C-alpha positions in Angstrom: 93.7 97.0 107.0 95.6 100.0 105.5 98.8 101.2 107.1 97.0 104.5 107.8 94.3 102.7 109.8 96.9 100.7 111.7 98.8 103.8 112.6 95.6 105.5 113.8 94.7 102.6 116.0 98.2 102.3 117.4 98.2 106.0 118.4 94.7 105.6 119.9 95.9 102.6 122.0 99.0 104.6 123.1 96.9 107.6 124.1 94.4 105.5 125.9 97.1 104.0 128.0 98.6 107.4 128.9 95.2 108.7 129.9 94.5 105.6 132.0 97.8 105.8 133.9 98.1 109.6 134.4 96.3 109.7 137.8 97.8 106.5 139.2 99.2 106.5 142.8 102.5 104.7 143.7 100.3 102.1 145.5 98.4 101.5 142.3 101.6 101.3 140.3 102.8 98.5 142.5 99.5 96.6 142.3 99.9 93.0 141.1 98.3 92.1 137.8 97.2 88.9 136.1 100.5 88.8 134.2 102.7 86.4 136.3 105.2 88.4 138.3 104.2 91.7 136.9 102.8 94.8 138.6 100.9 97.6 136.9 104.3 99.4 136.6 105.9 96.3 135.0 103.3 96.2 132.3 104.2 99.8 131.4 108.0 99.0 131.6 107.4 96.2 129.1 105.7 98.6 126.6 108.4 101.1 127.1 111.0 98.5 126.2 109.2 97.4 123.0 108.4 101.0 121.8 112.1 101.9 122.5 113.2 99.0 120.4 110.9 100.2 117.5 112.5 103.6 117.9 115.9 102.0 117.3 117.2 102.6 120.9 119.6 100.0 122.3 118.2 97.5 124.8 119.1 97.6 128.4 122.4 95.9 129.5 120.7 94.7 132.7 120.0 91.0 133.0 117.0 89.8 134.9 117.0 86.9 137.4 115.6 83.8 135.8 112.2 83.9 137.3 110.1 80.7 137.1 107.4 82.5 135.1 109.7 83.2 132.2 108.8 80.6 129.5 110.7 81.5 126.4 113.4 83.8 124.9 110.8 86.5 124.2 109.8 86.5 127.8 113.4 86.6 128.9 114.1 89.6 126.7 110.9 91.4 128.1 112.0 90.7 131.6 115.4 92.3 131.2 113.6 95.6 130.4 111.1 95.3 133.2 113.6 94.2 135.9 115.8 97.1 135.0 113.1 99.5 136.0 111.8 97.7 139.1 113.8 100.0 141.4 112.2 103.1 139.9 109.0 104.7 141.2 105.8 104.4 139.1 105.9 108.1 138.2 109.5 107.7 136.9 108.5 104.8 134.6 105.4 106.8 133.5 107.6 109.8 132.7 109.7 107.5 130.5 106.5 106.0 128.9 105.2 109.6 128.1 108.5 110.5 126.5 108.7 107.3 124.5 105.1 107.5 123.5 105.6 111.1 122.1 108.6 109.9 120.1 106.8 106.9 118.8 103.7 108.8 117.8 105.9 111.2 115.9 107.7 108.4 114.2 104.5 106.7 113.1 103.0 110.0 111.8 106.0 110.9 109.8 107.3 107.5 108.5 107.0 106.7 104.8 106.0 103.6 103.0 109.5 102.3 102.9 109.7 102.3 106.7 106.6 100.2 107.1 107.8 97.8 104.4 111.1 97.0 106.3 111.3 93.3 107.1 111.4 92.1 110.7 111.0 88.9 112.7 107.8 89.1 114.7 106.7 86.6 117.5 104.4 85.0 114.9 107.2 84.8 112.2 108.7 86.9 109.4 106.8 90.1 108.6 107.3 93.9 108.2 107.2 96.8 110.4 103.7 97.5 109.0 102.6 94.0 109.8 104.0 94.4 113.4 101.5 97.2 114.0 98.8 94.5 114.1 100.5 93.0 117.1 101.3 96.4 118.7 97.6 97.4 118.7 96.8 94.1 120.4 99.6 94.3 122.9 98.8 97.9 123.9 95.1 97.3 124.3 95.6 93.9 126.2 97.9 95.6 128.8 95.3 98.4 129.1 92.9 95.8 130.1 95.4 94.1 132.4 95.9 97.4 134.3 92.1 98.0 134.5 91.4 94.5 135.9 94.2 94.9 138.6 92.8 98.3 139.7 89.2 97.6 139.2 88.9 100.5 136.6 86.2 99.5 134.2 86.3 100.9 130.6 87.7 100.7 127.0 86.1 97.3 126.6 84.8 98.2 123.1 85.9 100.3 120.2 88.2 99.7 117.2 91.3 98.6 119.2 89.2 96.1 121.2 87.6 94.8 118.0 90.9 94.5 116.3 92.4 92.5 119.2 89.5 90.1 119.6 89.3 89.5 115.8 93.1 88.7 115.9 92.5 86.3 118.8 89.5 84.6 117.0 91.8 83.6 114.2 93.4 80.9 116.4 90.1 79.5 117.6 90.2 76.6 115.0 93.4 75.3 116.6 91.7 75.4 120.0 88.5 73.6 118.8 90.2 71.2 116.5 93.7 70.2 117.9 93.6 71.1 121.5 90.0 70.2 122.4 89.7 67.2 119.9 86.4 68.0 118.5 85.4 65.0 116.5 85.4 64.8 112.7 82.3 66.2 111.1 81.1 68.0 114.1 80.7 71.8 114.7 80.7 74.2 117.6 79.4 77.7 118.1 81.2 80.3 120.1 79.3 83.5 120.8 81.0 86.5 122.1 78.7 89.0 123.8 79.1 92.4 125.4 81.1 95.3 124.2 82.5 93.4 121.2 80.0 90.9 119.7 80.9 88.0 117.4 79.3 84.8 116.3 81.8 82.1 115.3 81.0 78.7 113.8 83.8 76.2 113.6 83.5 72.9 111.8 85.9 70.0 111.7 86.3 68.4 108.2 89.1 66.1 106.9 90.9 66.3 110.2 91.0 70.2 110.2 88.9 72.7 112.0 87.9 75.9 110.2 85.7 78.9 110.8 82.7 78.6 108.5 80.4 81.5 107.5 77.1 79.7 107.5 75.4 78.0 110.6 76.0 74.3 110.4 72.9 72.0 110.5 74.0 70.5 113.8 76.1 71.8 116.7 77.9 69.5 119.1 78.1 72.4 121.6 77.6 76.2 122.0 79.6 78.4 124.2 78.7 82.0 125.2 80.9 84.4 127.0 81.3 88.2 127.4 84.1 89.8 125.4 86.0 90.7 128.5 85.9 87.0 129.6 87.0 85.9 126.1 89.9 88.3 126.2 91.0 87.2 129.7 90.8 83.5 128.6 92.4 83.9 125.2 95.4 85.8 126.6 95.9 83.4 129.5 95.1 85.9 132.2 92.3 83.9 133.7 91.4 80.2 133.9 88.0 79.0 132.6 87.0 78.1 136.2 87.4 81.7 137.3 84.9 83.2 135.0 81.2 83.1 134.2 80.4 81.6 130.8 77.7 79.3 129.7 77.3 76.4 127.3 74.8 74.0 125.9 75.2 70.6 124.3 78.3 68.6 125.0 79.4 70.1 128.2 82.7 68.1 128.4 83.7 69.4 124.9 82.7 72.9 126.0 84.9 72.6 129.1 87.9 71.4 127.0 87.5 74.4 124.6 87.2 77.0 127.3 90.1 75.5 129.3 92.3 75.6 126.2 91.6 79.1 125.0 94.9 80.6 126.0 96.5 81.7 122.7 99.5 83.8 123.9 103.0 82.6 123.8 
């Protein structure tokens, strides 16, 4: 994907979030989401912190309590920014988001190739600021969906940002099918994603390694079908497989193992 296209999708995801949150009431801002310990407001506080970092602004000096849902250093860093804003109203956090979003959009629209080529350490390993846009699109769209689920506001399930995010999540399916679910050597599974984003993924295990394959295998040990909204909720660890409606044929025990191990977020 070109830098220009990544910039376009990032700006679209930013604008979608701003439009979604503009009419929220204080009660809605304080509504609990599927992110452990986080309200709707906390989701936006998290995004403010990340985009401020990308703008070169210093992080908060505030230190969050060590909540039991914090699992790693990235989570700890995120929580400092969130907890620093918990005493604010939702409208105050949203005002900061709008200001930050305006600055960030300007930065993205005016940055040159040298900017996007700058090296940085990403959650997935070494990369560049241009590479990090792939993760920013995903993060912005996922939190858009977190807010919508919490407030029962349907929408934005499809389109380029959703497709980008789901395709990024699909890339780790071989780890789930092969290592986590222990699909036997020589066997294959089919995962069909339906709904707003539709994908057909065949995964085969060969020489101890699972890989996505282009052609349909002759035999399938199991086949799983789920809506793209369910796939997103499972793959991002927002829901458990027992909380959602999905179907399978063939080896039901293997299908259950795959669905229960779909969380790909750190």
